[in-house]
C-alpha positions as CSV (number, residue, x, y, z in Angstrom):
1,X,74.3,163.0,-29.8
2,X,74.1,166.5,-28.5
3,X,75.8,168.1,-31.4
4,X,73.0,167.1,-33.8
5,X,70.4,168.9,-31.7
6,X,72.1,172.2,-32.7
7,X,71.4,171.5,-36.4
8,X,68.5,172.5,-38.5
9,X,65.9,169.7,-38.9
10,X,66.6,169.1,-42.6
11,X,70.4,169.0,-41.9
12,X,69.9,166.5,-39.1
13,X,67.6,164.3,-41.2
14,X,70.1,164.3,-44.1
15,X,73.0,163.4,-41.8
16,X,71.1,160.5,-40.3
17,X,70.2,159.0,-43.6
18,X,73.8,159.6,-44.8
19,X,75.1,157.9,-41.7
20,X,72.9,154.8,-42.3
21,X,74.0,154.7,-45.9
22,X,77.7,154.7,-44.8
23,X,77.1,151.9,-42.3
24,X,75.7,149.7,-45.0
25,X,78.4,150.6,-47.5
26,X,81.3,149.9,-45.1
27,X,79.8,146.7,-43.7
28,X,79.5,145.5,-47.3
29,X,83.1,146.2,-48.1
30,X,84.5,145.1,-44.8
31,X,82.8,141.7,-44.8
32,X,85.2,140.7,-47.6
33,X,88.5,141.9,-45.9
34,X,89.5,138.7,-44.0
35,X,88.0,136.2,-46.4
36,X,88.8,137.4,-50.0
37,X,92.6,136.8,-49.7
38,X,91.8,133.3,-48.4
39,X,89.4,132.8,-51.3
40,X,92.0,133.7,-53.8
41,X,94.5,131.4,-52.1
42,X,91.9,128.6,-51.9
43,X,91.2,128.7,-55.7
44,X,95.0,128.2,-56.3
45,X,96.4,131.7,-56.2
46,X,100.0,132.2,-55.1
47,X,101.0,134.8,-52.5
48,X,102.1,137.1,-55.2
49,X,98.8,136.6,-57.1
50,X,96.9,137.4,-53.9
51,X,98.8,140.7,-53.6
52,X,98.2,141.5,-57.3
53,X,94.5,140.8,-57.2
54,X,93.9,142.7,-53.9
55,X,96.0,145.6,-55.2
56,X,93.9,145.9,-58.3
57,X,91.1,147.3,-56.1
58,X,93.0,150.5,-56.1
59,X,93.2,150.7,-59.9
60,X,89.5,151.6,-59.9
61,X,90.3,154.2,-57.3
62,X,93.1,155.8,-59.2
63,X,91.3,155.8,-62.6
64,X,88.0,157.2,-61.4
65,X,88.4,159.2,-58.3
66,X,89.3,162.5,-60.0
67,X,86.4,162.0,-62.5
68,X,84.0,161.3,-59.7
69,X,85.3,164.3,-57.8
70,X,84.6,166.5,-60.8
71,X,81.1,165.1,-60.9
72,X,80.6,165.8,-57.2
73,X,81.7,169.4,-57.6
74,X,79.8,170.3,-60.8
75,X,76.8,168.0,-60.8
76,X,75.8,166.1,-57.6
77,X,77.4,164.8,-54.4
78,X,74.5,162.4,-54.0
79,X,74.9,160.9,-57.4
80,X,78.5,160.0,-56.6
81,X,77.4,158.4,-53.4
82,X,74.8,156.3,-55.3
83,X,77.4,155.2,-57.8
84,X,79.5,153.9,-54.9
85,X,76.7,151.9,-53.3
86,X,75.6,150.4,-56.7
87,X,79.1,149.1,-57.4
88,X,79.4,147.8,-53.9
89,X,76.2,145.8,-54.6
90,X,77.2,144.5,-58.0
91,X,80.9,143.5,-57.4
92,X,80.4,140.8,-54.7
93,X,77.9,139.0,-56.9
94,X,80.6,138.7,-59.5
95,X,82.8,136.9,-57.1
96,X,80.2,134.1,-57.2
97,X,81.1,133.3,-60.8
98,X,84.8,134.2,-61.1
99,X,87.6,131.8,-60.3
100,X,90.2,133.0,-62.8
101,X,93.0,135.3,-61.6
102,X,92.8,137.7,-64.6
103,X,89.1,138.0,-64.2
104,X,89.4,138.5,-60.5
105,X,91.8,141.3,-61.2
106,X,89.3,143.1,-63.5
107,X,86.5,142.6,-60.9
108,X,88.6,144.0,-58.1
109,X,89.4,147.0,-60.2
110,X,85.7,147.5,-60.8
111,X,85.0,147.1,-57.1
112,X,87.5,149.8,-56.3
113,X,85.2,152.4,-58.0
114,X,82.9,152.0,-55.1
115,X,85.3,153.6,-52.6
116,X,86.4,156.2,-55.2
117,X,82.8,157.3,-55.5
118,X,81.4,156.8,-52.0
119,X,84.2,158.4,-49.9
120,X,84.4,161.4,-52.2
121,X,80.7,162.1,-52.2
122,X,80.2,161.2,-48.5
123,X,83.0,163.5,-47.3
124,X,81.9,166.4,-49.4
125,X,78.3,166.0,-48.2
126,X,79.3,165.9,-44.6
127,X,81.3,169.1,-44.9
128,X,78.5,170.8,-46.8
129,X,76.1,170.0,-44.0
130,X,78.5,171.0,-41.2
131,X,78.6,174.5,-39.6
132,X,82.2,175.8,-39.8
133,X,82.9,175.8,-36.1
134,X,81.7,172.2,-35.6
135,X,83.3,170.9,-38.7
136,X,85.9,168.7,-37.1
137,X,83.5,167.3,-34.5
138,X,80.8,166.4,-37.1
139,X,83.4,164.9,-39.5
140,X,84.6,162.8,-36.5
141,X,81.1,161.6,-35.6
142,X,80.1,161.0,-39.2
143,X,83.3,159.1,-39.9
144,X,82.2,156.6,-37.2
145,X,80.5,154.7,-40.1
146,X,83.9,153.3,-41.0
147,X,84.9,151.7,-37.7
148,X,81.4,150.4,-37.1
149,X,81.3,148.9,-40.5
150,X,84.8,147.5,-40.0
151,X,83.7,146.0,-36.7
152,X,80.5,144.4,-38.0
153,X,81.6,143.4,-41.5
154,X,84.7,141.3,-40.9
155,X,83.1,139.4,-38.0
156,X,80.0,138.8,-40.1
157,X,82.1,137.8,-43.1
158,X,84.2,135.4,-41.2
159,X,81.1,133.8,-39.6
160,X,79.3,133.4,-42.9
161,X,82.4,132.0,-44.7
162,X,83.1,129.4,-41.9
163,X,79.5,128.4,-41.4
164,X,77.9,128.7,-44.8
165,X,80.7,129.2,-47.3
166,X,81.7,131.8,-49.8
167,X,78.4,132.0,-51.7
168,X,76.5,133.2,-48.6
169,X,79.2,135.7,-47.9
170,X,79.2,137.2,-51.4
171,X,75.4,137.4,-51.4
172,X,75.3,139.1,-48.1
173,X,77.9,141.6,-49.1
174,X,76.0,142.5,-52.3
175,X,72.7,142.8,-50.4
176,X,74.2,145.3,-48.0
177,X,75.4,147.4,-50.9
178,X,71.9,147.2,-52.5
179,X,70.3,148.4,-49.2
180,X,72.8,151.2,-49.1
181,X,71.7,152.3,-52.5
182,X,68.1,152.5,-51.3
183,X,69.0,154.8,-48.5
184,X,71.3,156.9,-50.6
185,X,68.4,157.8,-52.9
186,X,66.6,159.4,-49.9
187,X,69.4,162.0,-49.2
188,X,68.4,165.6,-50.0
189,X,71.5,167.3,-51.2
190,X,72.2,170.7,-49.7
191,X,72.9,173.7,-51.9
192,X,76.5,174.7,-52.1
193,X,78.4,177.5,-53.9
194,X,78.5,176.1,-57.4
195,X,76.6,176.6,-60.6
196,X,75.6,173.3,-62.2
197,X,74.6,175.2,-65.4
198,X,78.2,176.1,-66.1
199,X,80.0,173.5,-68.1
200,X,83.5,173.0,-66.6
201,X,85.9,170.8,-68.5
202,X,87.4,167.7,-66.8
203,X,90.8,168.8,-65.4
204,X,93.9,167.8,-67.4
205,X,96.6,165.7,-65.9
206,X,98.9,168.7,-65.6
207,X,96.2,170.6,-63.7
208,X,95.8,167.6,-61.3
209,X,99.5,167.4,-60.8
210,X,99.7,171.2,-60.0
211,X,96.9,170.7,-57.5
212,X,98.4,167.8,-55.7
213,X,101.9,169.4,-55.8
214,X,100.6,172.6,-54.2
215,X,102.0,173.3,-50.7
216,X,98.7,172.9,-49.0
217,X,98.1,169.4,-50.4
218,X,101.5,167.9,-51.2
219,X,102.4,166.6,-47.7
220,X,98.9,165.3,-46.8
221,X,99.0,163.3,-50.0
222,X,102.5,161.9,-49.3
223,X,101.7,161.0,-45.8
224,X,98.5,159.3,-46.9
225,X,100.4,157.3,-49.5
226,X,102.9,156.0,-47.0
227,X,100.0,155.0,-44.6
228,X,98.1,153.5,-47.6
229,X,101.1,151.2,-48.1
230,X,100.7,150.0,-44.5
231,X,96.9,149.7,-44.8
232,X,97.2,147.8,-48.1
233,X,99.7,145.3,-46.5
234,X,97.3,144.7,-43.7
235,X,94.2,144.3,-45.9
236,X,96.1,141.9,-48.2
237,X,98.3,139.8,-45.9
238,X,97.2,139.9,-42.3
239,X,94.7,137.1,-42.6
240,X,97.2,134.9,-44.4
241,X,99.8,135.8,-41.8
242,X,97.5,134.8,-39.0
243,X,96.8,131.5,-40.7
244,X,100.5,130.8,-41.3
245,X,101.4,131.4,-37.7
246,X,98.8,128.9,-36.6
247,X,97.3,131.4,-34.1
248,X,93.9,130.4,-32.9
249,X,92.2,133.5,-34.2
250,X,89.6,134.3,-36.7
251,X,91.2,137.1,-38.8
252,X,87.9,139.0,-38.7
253,X,88.5,139.7,-35.0
254,X,91.8,141.5,-35.9
255,X,89.7,144.0,-37.9
256,X,87.1,144.1,-35.2
257,X,89.7,145.1,-32.6
258,X,90.9,147.8,-34.9
259,X,87.4,149.1,-35.5
260,X,86.7,149.3,-31.7
261,X,89.7,151.5,-31.2
262,X,88.9,153.5,-34.3
263,X,85.4,154.1,-33.1
264,X,86.7,155.3,-29.7
265,X,89.2,157.7,-31.2
266,X,86.8,159.3,-33.6
267,X,84.4,160.2,-30.8
268,X,87.0,162.5,-29.2
269,X,89.5,163.5,-31.9
270,X,87.2,165.5,-34.2
271,X,85.8,167.8,-31.4
272,X,89.2,168.2,-29.8
273,X,90.9,169.1,-33.1
274,X,88.5,172.0,-33.5
275,X,90.0,173.4,-30.3
276,X,93.6,172.3,-30.4
277,X,94.2,172.0,-34.2
278,X,94.6,169.0,-36.5
279,X,98.4,168.7,-36.4
280,X,98.9,167.1,-33.0
281,X,96.2,164.5,-33.7
282,X,97.7,163.5,-37.0
283,X,101.1,163.2,-35.4
284,X,99.7,160.9,-32.7
285,X,98.0,158.8,-35.3
286,X,101.2,158.3,-37.2
287,X,103.0,157.2,-34.0
288,X,100.2,154.6,-33.5
289,X,100.5,153.3,-37.0
290,X,104.2,152.8,-36.9
291,X,104.1,151.1,-33.5
292,X,101.2,148.8,-34.7
293,X,103.2,147.7,-37.7
294,X,106.2,146.9,-35.6
295,X,104.1,145.0,-33.1
296,X,102.4,143.1,-35.9
297,X,105.7,142.0,-37.3
298,X,106.5,140.3,-33.9
299,X,103.1,138.8,-33.2
300,X,102.9,135.1,-32.5
301,X,99.7,134.6,-30.6
302,X,96.1,135.9,-30.7
303,X,96.7,138.5,-27.9
304,X,99.5,140.2,-29.8
305,X,97.6,140.3,-33.1
306,X,94.6,141.8,-31.3
307,X,96.7,144.4,-29.6
308,X,98.4,145.3,-32.8
309,X,95.0,145.6,-34.4
310,X,93.7,147.8,-31.6
311,X,96.7,150.2,-31.9
312,X,96.4,150.3,-35.7
313,X,92.7,151.1,-35.4
314,X,93.5,154.0,-33.0
315,X,95.9,155.4,-35.6
316,X,93.4,155.0,-38.5
317,X,90.5,156.3,-36.5
318,X,92.4,159.5,-35.9
319,X,94.4,159.9,-39.1
320,X,91.7,159.6,-41.8
321,X,89.1,162.0,-40.3
322,X,91.8,164.4,-39.3
323,X,93.2,164.4,-42.9
324,X,89.7,165.0,-44.3
325,X,89.3,167.9,-41.8
326,X,92.8,169.3,-42.7
327,X,92.0,169.1,-46.4
328,X,88.6,170.7,-45.8
329,X,90.3,173.6,-44.0
330,X,92.6,174.1,-46.9
331,X,90.0,174.1,-49.7
332,X,86.9,176.1,-50.8
333,X,83.5,174.5,-51.2
334,X,83.5,174.8,-55.0
335,X,86.6,172.7,-55.3
336,X,86.2,170.3,-52.4
337,X,85.2,167.2,-54.3
338,X,88.3,167.5,-56.6
339,X,90.6,168.3,-53.8
340,X,89.5,165.2,-51.9
341,X,89.9,163.1,-54.9
342,X,93.4,164.3,-55.6
343,X,94.8,164.5,-52.0
344,X,93.2,161.2,-50.8
345,X,94.5,159.7,-54.1
346,X,97.8,159.4,-52.2
347,X,96.1,156.8,-50.0
348,X,94.8,155.0,-53.1
349,X,98.3,154.9,-54.6
350,X,99.7,153.3,-51.5
351,X,96.9,150.7,-51.5
352,X,97.4,150.0,-55.2
353,X,101.1,149.2,-55.0
354,X,101.2,147.5,-51.6
355,X,99.8,144.2,-52.6
356,X,101.9,143.7,-55.8
357,X,105.1,145.1,-54.3
358,X,105.0,143.4,-50.9
359,X,103.7,140.2,-52.6
360,X,106.8,140.0,-54.7
361,X,108.9,140.3,-51.6
362,X,107.0,137.7,-49.6
363,X,108.9,134.8,-51.0
364,X,112.2,135.7,-49.3
365,X,111.1,138.3,-46.6
366,X,108.0,136.4,-45.3
367,X,105.0,138.1,-43.8
368,X,107.1,139.3,-40.8
369,X,109.5,141.0,-43.1
370,X,106.7,142.8,-44.9
371,X,105.4,144.3,-41.7
372,X,108.8,145.4,-40.6
373,X,109.0,147.3,-43.9
374,X,105.6,148.9,-43.3
375,X,106.7,149.9,-39.8
376,X,109.7,151.8,-41.3
377,X,107.3,153.5,-43.7
378,X,105.1,154.5,-40.7
379,X,108.1,156.2,-39.0
380,X,109.0,157.8,-42.3
381,X,105.5,159.3,-42.6
382,X,105.9,160.7,-39.1
383,X,109.2,162.4,-39.9
384,X,107.8,163.9,-43.1
385,X,104.8,165.3,-41.3
386,X,106.8,166.7,-38.4
387,X,109.2,168.5,-40.8
388,X,107.3,169.3,-43.9
389,X,103.6,169.9,-43.0
390,X,103.8,173.7,-43.0
391,X,105.8,176.5,-44.7
392,X,109.1,175.8,-42.9
393,X,110.7,173.3,-40.6
394,X,110.0,175.6,-37.6
395,X,106.3,176.1,-38.5
396,X,105.9,172.4,-39.4
397,X,107.1,171.2,-36.1
398,X,105.0,173.6,-34.2
399,X,101.9,172.8,-36.2
400,X,102.5,169.0,-35.9
401,X,102.9,169.3,-32.1
402,X,99.8,171.4,-31.6
403,X,101.5,174.7,-30.8
404,X,100.5,176.6,-34.0
405,X,97.5,176.8,-36.2
406,X,97.5,175.7,-39.8
407,X,99.0,178.4,-41.9
408,X,97.4,177.0,-45.1
409,X,93.8,177.0,-43.6
410,X,91.4,179.3,-45.4
411,X,89.8,180.0,-42.0
412,X,92.7,181.0,-39.8
413,X,90.9,179.8,-36.7
414,X,92.2,176.4,-37.6
């Protein structure tokens, strides 16, 4: 890619190694997306238990993300990335031996630490290595690891599960995580403005609340929480929904369709947002998310499921990197790990409560009703962002529609 030719050789090498690490990490996690809910159901789990077990993944996120963000800021970004890949290697092996719902809940919570660590360290490293004027574009390119992993992982996982069974799937997932650990150890962490010799205490709950409740982070966290609910519903129930409808579709292809769209959007959104601002792209992504949920609630055949997945992927491929860029614009390097952990924690909360909450409704709403609810949450997120993303309704609407720069950005060029 032409943008990498403008970087220093050491920066370019680090980004390349980091990119490969990300591909392996996301492929490991994504390989379980369409199959783990089916595994829980096949060992006797009810719909509600499927939701609870899958939702426990976010418990690890919520409990450890701020601690890992603190480590990333005051000790090492690379260490946090390595922690994430190690957990991604260990957890799938545990699924080989666990067929009890309570133990699966504990294992899923442990598995959640992987994303808490990896996404915090990875995002901070990408920004540390990115020149200010190319930040959005590089974040967009480096975030391609997610859709590529989400394209390869579910298709690979579905193929292994159908052809060789769950054992082969879990071994492959753990192997990808282990290989990611090997690459993570080769990353040379850049120097940032922080002093690792200064002992900074872990922030208290009140300090974290003040941070997330600050004007610059409150609305990004709320929007991410609402989208996290939709994403959690998809991760937990879409494979079971497809199986219930009798559609002749491997659930892995739904995630592959989403990943293709996500990949395409990330190629253009990051660079364009450096020029036109983050707001208009976040708005467009929320429109895509709401429409995808609505379409998913009406899907009855493979074509509809794939189209819904494609639109959802377009929304996710724009929203997540743009939110990372927005949060980066609104934070200093010395606090970036903690800011990521707190603001993106809204997404974690949404994922955490999606499975248990929607699972408890599944008995009388059905899967279609669940996705109608998530569509309404998508439209709510859109309204919140259009009206509350800046200092006033006037400034919020102008920022969200690309007619005004971000007032809260530390560099006002954004």
